Biopython code that builds the backbone (N, CA, C, O; Angstrom):
import numpy as np
from Bio.PDB.StructureBuilder import StructureBuilder

atoms = [
    (1, "MET", "N", (3.410, 0.061, -0.160)),
    (1, "MET", "CA", (2.577, 0.920, 0.605)),
    (1, "MET", "C", (1.737, 0.240, 2.321)),
    (1, "MET", "O", (1.948, -0.954, 2.534)),
    (2, "PRO", "N", (1.286, 0.642, 2.880)),
    (2, "PRO", "CA", (1.172, 0.339, 4.315)),
    (2, "PRO", "C", (0.108, -0.393, 4.743)),
    (2, "PRO", "O", (-0.225, -1.128, 3.813)),
    (3, "SER", "N", (-0.340, -0.497, 5.352)),
    (3, "SER", "CA", (-1.388, -1.469, 5.228)),
    (3, "SER", "C", (-1.840, -1.694, 7.294)),
    (3, "SER", "O", (-1.160, -1.814, 8.313)),
    (4, "ILE", "N", (-3.239, -1.649, 6.998)),
    (4, "ILE", "CA", (-4.190, -1.391, 8.129)),
    (4, "ILE", "C", (-4.890, -2.868, 8.498)),
    (4, "ILE", "O", (-5.626, -3.341, 7.632)),
    (5, "GLN", "N", (-4.640, -3.853, 10.125)),
    (5, "GLN", "CA", (-5.648, -4.761, 10.368)),
    (5, "GLN", "C", (-6.328, -4.302, 10.869)),
    (5, "GLN", "O", (-5.711, -3.433, 11.484)),
    (6, "VAL", "N", (-8.163, -4.171, 11.300)),
    (6, "VAL", "CA", (-9.206, -3.951, 11.839)),
    (6, "VAL", "C", (-9.680, -5.267, 12.974)),
    (6, "VAL", "O", (-9.873, -6.384, 12.495)),
    (7, "ARG", "N", (-9.818, -5.078, 14.231)),
    (7, "ARG", "CA", (-10.286, -6.209, 14.793)),
    (7, "ARG", "C", (-11.135, -5.445, 15.166)),
    (7, "ARG", "O", (-11.304, -4.226, 15.189)),
    (8, "ASP", "N", (-11.905, -6.750, 15.600)),
    (8, "ASP", "CA", (-13.945, -6.660, 16.383)),
    (8, "ASP", "C", (-14.639, -4.901, 15.290)),
    (8, "ASP", "O", (-15.215, -3.841, 15.535)),
    (9, "LEU", "N", (-13.991, -5.733, 13.967)),
    (9, "LEU", "CA", (-14.878, -4.673, 13.765)),
    (9, "LEU", "C", (-16.933, -5.157, 13.415)),
    (9, "LEU", "O", (-17.572, -6.200, 13.280)),
    (10, "PRO", "N", (-17.119, -4.251, 13.412)),
    (10, "PRO", "CA", (-18.830, -4.524, 13.650)),
    (10, "PRO", "C", (-19.660, -4.980, 12.630)),
    (10, "PRO", "O", (-19.538, -4.368, 11.569)),
    (11, "GLU", "N", (-20.369, -5.772, 12.656)),
    (11, "GLU", "CA", (-20.699, -7.146, 11.438)),
    (11, "GLU", "C", (-21.681, -5.602, 10.174)),
    (11, "GLU", "O", (-21.472, -5.165, 9.043)),
    (12, "GLN", "N", (-22.617, -5.344, 11.191)),
    (12, "GLN", "CA", (-22.923, -4.016, 10.562)),
    (12, "GLN", "C", (-21.850, -3.289, 9.388)),
    (12, "GLN", "O", (-21.996, -3.203, 8.169)),
    (13, "ILE", "N", (-20.868, -2.873, 10.157)),
    (13, "ILE", "CA", (-19.549, -1.959, 9.020)),
    (13, "ILE", "C", (-18.951, -2.504, 7.868)),
    (13, "ILE", "O", (-18.528, -1.935, 6.862)),
    (14, "TYR", "N", (-18.997, -4.299, 8.325)),
    (14, "TYR", "CA", (-18.629, -5.346, 7.760)),
    (14, "TYR", "C", (-19.897, -5.585, 6.066)),
    (14, "TYR", "O", (-19.644, -5.589, 4.861)),
    (15, "ARG", "N", (-20.812, -5.697, 6.618)),
    (15, "ARG", "CA", (-22.014, -6.072, 5.384)),
    (15, "ARG", "C", (-22.011, -4.912, 4.677)),
    (15, "ARG", "O", (-22.044, -4.950, 3.447)),
    (16, "LYS", "N", (-21.964, -3.542, 5.476)),
    (16, "LYS", "CA", (-22.375, -2.082, 4.072)),
    (16, "LYS", "C", (-21.731, -2.218, 3.988)),
    (16, "LYS", "O", (-21.615, -1.035, 3.667)),
    (17, "LEU", "N", (-19.938, -2.904, 3.833)),
    (17, "LEU", "CA", (-18.679, -2.654, 3.344)),
    (17, "LEU", "C", (-18.969, -3.241, 1.936)),
    (17, "LEU", "O", (-18.970, -2.623, 0.871)),
    (18, "GLN", "N", (-19.266, -4.839, 2.191)),
    (18, "GLN", "CA", (-19.781, -5.742, 1.646)),
    (18, "GLN", "C", (-20.173, -5.224, 0.575)),
    (18, "GLN", "O", (-19.529, -5.141, -0.471)),
    (19, "ILE", "N", (-21.771, -4.668, 0.885)),
    (19, "ILE", "CA", (-22.345, -4.339, -0.281)),
    (19, "ILE", "C", (-22.384, -3.574, -1.281)),
    (19, "ILE", "O", (-22.595, -3.869, -2.458)),
    (20, "ASN", "N", (-22.062, -2.004, -0.549)),
    (20, "ASN", "CA", (-21.025, -0.925, -1.569)),
    (20, "ASN", "C", (-20.340, -1.526, -2.593)),
    (20, "ASN", "O", (-20.639, -1.340, -3.773)),
    (21, "ALA", "N", (-18.834, -2.711, -1.984)),
    (21, "ALA", "CA", (-18.066, -3.274, -2.532)),
    (21, "ALA", "C", (-18.917, -3.435, -3.943)),
    (21, "ALA", "O", (-18.866, -2.667, -4.905)),
    (22, "LYS", "N", (-19.672, -4.575, -3.819)),
    (22, "LYS", "CA", (-19.824, -5.234, -4.971)),
    (22, "LYS", "C", (-20.973, -4.640, -5.833)),
    (22, "LYS", "O", (-21.283, -5.101, -6.932)),
    (23, "LYS", "N", (-21.692, -3.377, -5.131)),
    (23, "LYS", "CA", (-22.630, -2.445, -6.324)),
    (23, "LYS", "C", (-21.722, -1.325, -6.979)),
    (23, "LYS", "O", (-22.052, -0.464, -7.794)),
    (24, "ASP", "N", (-19.947, -1.677, -6.151)),
    (24, "ASP", "CA", (-19.391, -0.437, -6.856)),
    (24, "ASP", "C", (-18.193, -1.128, -8.154)),
    (24, "ASP", "O", (-17.425, -0.446, -8.833)),
    (25, "HIS", "N", (-18.375, -2.873, -8.208)),
    (25, "HIS", "CA", (-17.767, -3.510, -8.359)),
    (25, "HIS", "C", (-15.653, -3.210, -7.825)),
    (25, "HIS", "O", (-14.674, -2.805, -8.452)),
    (26, "ARG", "N", (-15.806, -3.526, -6.894)),
    (26, "ARG", "CA", (-14.183, -3.481, -6.126)),
    (26, "ARG", "C", (-14.450, -4.306, -4.972)),
    (26, "ARG", "O", (-15.513, -4.564, -4.410)),
    (27, "SER", "N", (-13.037, -4.734, -4.692)),
    (27, "SER", "CA", (-13.185, -6.101, -3.189)),
    (27, "SER", "C", (-12.977, -4.837, -2.296)),
    (27, "SER", "O", (-12.661, -3.653, -2.416)),
    (28, "LEU", "N", (-13.466, -6.101, -0.954)),
    (28, "LEU", "CA", (-13.212, -5.396, -0.520)),
    (28, "LEU", "C", (-12.371, -4.500, 0.896)),
    (28, "LEU", "O", (-12.681, -4.002, 1.978)),
    (29, "SER", "N", (-11.371, -4.665, 0.195)),
    (29, "SER", "CA", (-10.164, -4.024, 0.476)),
    (29, "SER", "C", (-10.497, -2.629, -0.572)),
    (29, "SER", "O", (-10.351, -1.579, 0.053)),
    (30, "GLN", "N", (-10.719, -2.523, -1.354)),
    (30, "GLN", "CA", (-10.239, -1.261, -2.127)),
    (30, "GLN", "C", (-11.649, -0.209, -1.797)),
    (30, "GLN", "O", (-11.623, 0.988, -2.080)),
    (31, "GLN", "N", (-12.846, -0.884, -1.161)),
    (31, "GLN", "CA", (-13.599, -0.456, -0.736)),
    (31, "GLN", "C", (-13.645, 0.739, 0.948)),
    (31, "GLN", "O", (-13.932, 1.791, 1.518)),
    (32, "ALA", "N", (-13.183, -0.368, 0.935)),
    (32, "ALA", "CA", (-13.020, 0.407, 2.323)),
    (32, "ALA", "C", (-11.439, 1.333, 2.724)),
    (32, "ALA", "O", (-10.985, 1.397, 3.867)),
    (33, "ILE", "N", (-10.874, 1.904, 1.648)),
    (33, "ILE", "CA", (-10.036, 2.704, 1.050)),
    (33, "ILE", "C", (-10.575, 3.765, 0.584)),
    (33, "ILE", "O", (-10.299, 4.863, 1.067)),
    (34, "VAL", "N", (-11.470, 3.614, -0.472)),
    (34, "VAL", "CA", (-12.391, 4.764, -0.934)),
    (34, "VAL", "C", (-13.314, 4.840, -0.310)),
    (34, "VAL", "O", (-14.220, 5.442, -0.887)),
    (35, "THR", "N", (-13.735, 4.208, 1.473)),
    (35, "THR", "CA", (-14.522, 5.161, 2.525)),
    (35, "THR", "C", (-14.155, 5.529, 3.430)),
    (35, "THR", "O", (-14.853, 6.176, 4.210)),
    (36, "LEU", "N", (-12.191, 5.062, 3.748)),
    (36, "LEU", "CA", (-11.844, 5.720, 4.336)),
    (36, "LEU", "C", (-11.094, 7.750, 3.769)),
    (36, "LEU", "O", (-10.742, 8.712, 4.452)),
    (37, "LYS", "N", (-11.159, 7.568, 2.614)),
    (37, "LYS", "CA", (-10.699, 8.871, 1.847)),
    (37, "LYS", "C", (-12.081, 9.639, 2.247)),
    (37, "LYS", "O", (-12.088, 10.801, 2.651)),
    (38, "LYS", "N", (-13.386, 8.746, 2.063)),
    (38, "LYS", "CA", (-13.841, 10.155, 1.889)),
    (38, "LYS", "C", (-14.675, 10.389, 3.572)),
    (38, "LYS", "O", (-15.473, 11.258, 3.924)),
    (39, "GLY", "N", (-14.267, 9.582, 4.102)),
    (39, "GLY", "CA", (-14.262, 9.855, 5.968)),
    (39, "GLY", "C", (-13.663, 10.808, 6.216)),
    (39, "GLY", "O", (-14.184, 11.851, 6.612)),
    (40, "LEU", "N", (-12.442, 10.634, 6.031)),
    (40, "LEU", "CA", (-11.284, 11.919, 6.224)),
    (40, "LEU", "C", (-11.444, 12.865, 5.264)),
    (40, "LEU", "O", (-11.134, 13.993, 5.646)),
    (41, "GLY", "N", (-12.002, 12.737, 3.625)),
    (41, "GLY", "CA", (-12.190, 14.155, 3.282)),
    (41, "GLY", "C", (-10.987, 14.301, 2.517)),
    (41, "GLY", "O", (-10.420, 15.370, 2.290)),
    (42, "ILE", "N", (-10.584, 13.019, 2.086)),
    (42, "ILE", "CA", (-9.311, 13.443, 1.275)),
    (42, "ILE", "C", (-10.022, 12.705, -0.578)),
    (42, "ILE", "O", (-9.272, 12.529, -1.538)),
    (43, "ASP", "N", (-11.169, 12.488, -0.596)),
    (43, "ASP", "CA", (-11.610, 11.854, -1.690)),
    (43, "ASP", "C", (-11.207, 13.572, -2.550)),
    (43, "ASP", "O", (-11.121, 14.737, -2.161)),
    (44, "SER", "N", (-11.055, 12.856, -3.850)),
    (44, "SER", "CA", (-10.714, 13.820, -5.537)),
    (44, "SER", "C", (-11.635, 12.758, -6.006)),
    (44, "SER", "O", (-11.720, 11.644, -5.489)),
    (45, "ASN", "N", (-12.497, 13.291, -7.289)),
    (45, "ASN", "CA", (-13.190, 12.338, -8.100)),
    (45, "ASN", "C", (-12.500, 11.942, -9.268)),
    (45, "ASN", "O", (-11.298, 12.200, -9.313)),
    (46, "SER", "N", (-12.897, 11.511, -9.976)),
    (46, "SER", "CA", (-12.287, 11.384, -11.121)),
    (46, "SER", "C", (-11.645, 12.498, -12.246)),
    (46, "SER", "O", (-10.850, 12.640, -13.175)),
    (47, "LYS", "N", (-12.286, 12.922, -11.701)),
    (47, "LYS", "CA", (-11.804, 14.864, -13.102)),
    (47, "LYS", "C", (-11.133, 14.836, -12.911)),
    (47, "LYS", "O", (-10.188, 14.590, -13.660)),
    (48, "GLU", "N", (-11.078, 15.123, -11.472)),
    (48, "GLU", "CA", (-9.656, 15.910, -10.701)),
    (48, "GLU", "C", (-8.777, 14.831, -11.183)),
    (48, "GLU", "O", (-8.169, 14.778, -12.252)),
    (49, "ARG", "N", (-8.806, 14.042, -10.286)),
    (49, "ARG", "CA", (-7.929, 13.102, -10.603)),
    (49, "ARG", "C", (-6.851, 13.194, -12.478)),
    (49, "ARG", "O", (-5.661, 13.504, -12.529)),
    (50, "ARG", "N", (-7.393, 12.971, -13.259)),
    (50, "ARG", "CA", (-7.606, 12.530, -14.143)),
    (50, "ARG", "C", (-7.081, 14.261, -15.170)),
    (50, "ARG", "O", (-6.145, 14.261, -15.971)),
    (51, "ARG", "N", (-7.853, 15.404, -14.891)),
    (51, "ARG", "CA", (-7.134, 16.592, -15.048)),
    (51, "ARG", "C", (-5.741, 16.831, -14.453)),
    (51, "ARG", "O", (-4.817, 17.089, -15.225)),
    (52, "GLU", "N", (-5.503, 16.756, -12.980)),
    (52, "GLU", "CA", (-4.062, 16.757, -12.164)),
    (52, "GLU", "C", (-2.672, 16.218, -12.717)),
    (52, "GLU", "O", (-1.514, 16.586, -12.524)),
    (53, "LEU", "N", (-3.591, 14.574, -13.953)),
    (53, "LEU", "CA", (-2.973, 13.698, -14.328)),
    (53, "LEU", "C", (-2.103, 14.200, -15.066)),
    (53, "LEU", "O", (-0.901, 14.462, -15.108)),
    (54, "VAL", "N", (-3.754, 14.312, -16.084)),
    (54, "VAL", "CA", (-2.893, 15.183, -17.365)),
    (54, "VAL", "C", (-1.668, 17.108, -17.485)),
    (54, "VAL", "O", (-0.913, 17.688, -18.265)),
    (55, "GLY", "N", (-2.253, 17.264, -16.175)),
    (55, "GLY", "CA", (-1.504, 18.935, -15.756)),
    (55, "GLY", "C", (0.070, 18.595, -15.973)),
    (55, "GLY", "O", (0.905, 19.222, -16.625)),
    (56, "HIS", "N", (0.224, 17.246, -15.118)),
    (56, "HIS", "CA", (1.388, 16.264, -15.178)),
    (56, "HIS", "C", (2.156, 15.994, -16.296)),
    (56, "HIS", "O", (3.316, 16.179, -16.666)),
    (57, "ILE", "N", (1.491, 15.669, -16.569)),
    (57, "ILE", "CA", (2.323, 14.836, -18.142)),
    (57, "ILE", "C", (2.623, 16.068, -19.243)),
    (57, "ILE", "O", (3.670, 16.045, -19.890)),
    (58, "LEU", "N", (1.484, 17.322, -19.446)),
    (58, "LEU", "CA", (1.708, 18.525, -20.218)),
    (58, "LEU", "C", (3.387, 19.529, -19.241)),
    (58, "LEU", "O", (4.103, 20.425, -19.688)),
    (59, "SER", "N", (3.420, 18.889, -18.005)),
    (59, "SER", "CA", (4.224, 19.938, -17.275)),
    (59, "SER", "C", (5.706, 18.934, -17.576)),
    (59, "SER", "O", (6.775, 19.481, -17.309)),
    (60, "ARG", "N", (5.742, 17.534, -18.107)),
    (60, "ARG", "CA", (7.055, 17.278, -18.299)),
    (60, "ARG", "C", (7.332, 17.411, -19.959)),
    (60, "ARG", "O", (8.405, 17.030, -20.429)),
    (61, "ARG", "N", (6.326, 17.954, -20.758)),
    (61, "ARG", "CA", (6.384, 17.219, -21.976)),
    (61, "ARG", "C", (7.832, 18.150, -22.917)),
    (61, "ARG", "O", (8.407, 19.169, -22.534)),
    (62, "ILE", "N", (8.019, 17.561, -23.863)),
    (62, "ILE", "CA", (9.939, 17.756, -24.054)),
    (62, "ILE", "C", (9.555, 18.625, -24.880)),
    (62, "ILE", "O", (8.382, 18.334, -25.112)),
    (63, "ALA", "N", (9.812, 19.453, -25.424)),
    (63, "ALA", "CA", (10.129, 20.444, -26.693)),
    (63, "ALA", "C", (10.746, 20.376, -27.615)),
    (63, "ALA", "O", (11.879, 20.296, -27.139)),
    (64, "PHE", "N", (10.870, 20.338, -28.879)),
    (64, "PHE", "CA", (11.762, 19.847, -29.637)),
    (64, "PHE", "C", (11.303, 20.484, -30.983)),
    (64, "PHE", "O", (10.130, 20.685, -31.297)),
    (65, "ASP", "N", (12.164, 20.709, -31.567)),
    (65, "ASP", "CA", (12.158, 21.599, -32.774)),
    (65, "ASP", "C", (11.586, 20.429, -34.103)),
    (65, "ASP", "O", (11.718, 19.205, -34.116)),
    (66, "ILE", "N", (10.962, 21.290, -35.096)),
    (66, "ILE", "CA", (9.948, 20.281, -35.906)),
    (66, "ILE", "C", (11.496, 20.273, -37.255)),
    (66, "ILE", "O", (11.845, 19.324, -37.956)),
    (67, "ALA", "N", (12.101, 21.676, -37.193)),
    (67, "ALA", "CA", (12.252, 21.629, -38.305)),
    (67, "ALA", "C", (13.860, 20.529, -38.515)),
    (67, "ALA", "O", (14.180, 19.913, -39.532)),
    (68, "HIS", "N", (14.767, 20.606, -36.921)),
    (68, "HIS", "CA", (15.245, 19.409, -37.028)),
    (68, "HIS", "C", (14.896, 17.926, -37.110)),
    (68, "HIS", "O", (15.469, 17.199, -36.298)),
    (69, "LEU", "N", (14.076, 17.391, -37.934)),
    (69, "LEU", "CA", (13.412, 16.364, -37.687)),
    (69, "LEU", "C", (13.936, 15.978, -38.784)),
    (69, "LEU", "O", (14.448, 16.823, -39.518)),
    (70, "GLU", "N", (13.925, 14.254, -39.239)),
    (70, "GLU", "CA", (14.170, 13.921, -40.409)),
    (70, "GLU", "C", (13.139, 13.474, -40.740)),
    (70, "GLU", "O", (12.330, 12.795, -40.108)),
    (71, "ASP", "N", (13.129, 14.036, -42.283)),
    (71, "ASP", "CA", (11.474, 13.700, -43.556)),
    (71, "ASP", "C", (11.414, 12.140, -43.058)),
    (71, "ASP", "O", (12.429, 11.445, -43.117)),
    (72, "PRO", "N", (10.078, 11.589, -42.528)),
    (72, "PRO", "CA", (9.626, 10.545, -42.491)),
    (72, "PRO", "C", (9.301, 9.375, -44.013)),
    (72, "PRO", "O", (8.933, 8.201, -43.977)),
    (73, "SER", "N", (9.571, 10.140, -45.086)),
    (73, "SER", "CA", (9.539, 9.129, -46.031)),
    (73, "SER", "C", (11.065, 8.751, -46.523)),
    (73, "SER", "O", (11.174, 7.659, -47.082)),
    (74, "ASN", "N", (12.116, 9.456, -46.386)),
    (74, "ASN", "CA", (13.100, 8.636, -46.016)),
    (74, "ASN", "C", (13.517, 7.435, -45.468)),
    (74, "ASN", "O", (13.955, 6.354, -45.862)),
    (75, "LEU", "N", (13.150, 8.146, -44.123)),
    (75, "LEU", "CA", (12.988, 6.621, -43.234)),
    (75, "LEU", "C", (12.141, 5.460, -43.416)),
    (75, "LEU", "O", (12.524, 4.326, -43.126)),
    (76, "ILE", "N", (10.813, 5.764, -43.968)),
    (76, "ILE", "CA", (9.924, 4.323, -44.987)),
    (76, "ILE", "C", (11.100, 3.904, -45.711)),
    (76, "ILE", "O", (12.012, 3.157, -45.356)),
    (77, "ARG", "N", (10.900, 4.548, -46.834)),
    (77, "ARG", "CA", (12.084, 4.191, -48.258)),
    (77, "ARG", "C", (13.276, 3.702, -47.688)),
    (77, "ARG", "O", (13.681, 2.617, -48.106)),
    (78, "GLU", "N", (14.059, 4.418, -46.620)),
    (78, "GLU", "CA", (15.025, 3.366, -46.490)),
    (78, "GLU", "C", (15.148, 2.012, -45.924)),
    (78, "GLU", "O", (16.219, 1.419, -46.060)),
    (79, "ASP", "N", (13.904, 1.315, -45.138)),
    (79, "ASP", "CA", (13.270, 0.681, -43.992)),
    (79, "ASP", "C", (12.810, -0.301, -45.328)),
    (79, "ASP", "O", (13.125, -1.486, -45.222)),
    (80, "ARG", "N", (12.409, -0.070, -46.019)),
    (80, "ARG", "CA", (11.885, -0.887, -47.146)),
    (80, "ARG", "C", (13.026, -1.296, -48.481)),
    (80, "ARG", "O", (12.878, -2.213, -49.288)),
    (81, "GLU", "N", (13.947, -0.504, -48.425)),
    (81, "GLU", "CA", (15.408, -1.261, -49.242)),
    (81, "GLU", "C", (16.182, -2.268, -48.137)),
    (81, "GLU", "O", (17.362, -2.551, -48.342)),
    (82, "ARG", "N", (15.572, -2.728, -47.113)),
    (82, "ARG", "CA", (16.952, -2.911, -46.636)),
    (82, "ARG", "C", (15.990, -5.013, -46.912)),
    (82, "ARG", "O", (16.641, -6.028, -46.663)),
]
sb = StructureBuilder()
sb.init_structure("model")
sb.init_model(0)
sb.init_chain("A")
sb.init_seg("    ")
for serial, (resi, resn, name, xyz) in enumerate(atoms, 1):
    if name == "N":
        sb.init_residue(resn, " ", resi, " ")
    sb.init_atom(name, np.array(xyz, "f"), 0.0, 1.0, " ", f" {name:<3s}", serial, name[0])
structure = sb.get_structure()
């Protein structure tokens, strides 16, 4: 992942990042990323991220035919007899 170093960051901005990071239980780096995302208009809220993730997972779901599955009781019995 790329990184960035900011030189001569105004004290006021640094302090505001520190305050917000502490309030939101984030590191200073995490808070800077969140703030940059919001400022650049690429902020997606957590509900939207979860919705996208669930959609991705469901799209990759493997379809299978239940009729071809082995009876679990047979598997349990076989395991107990070992």
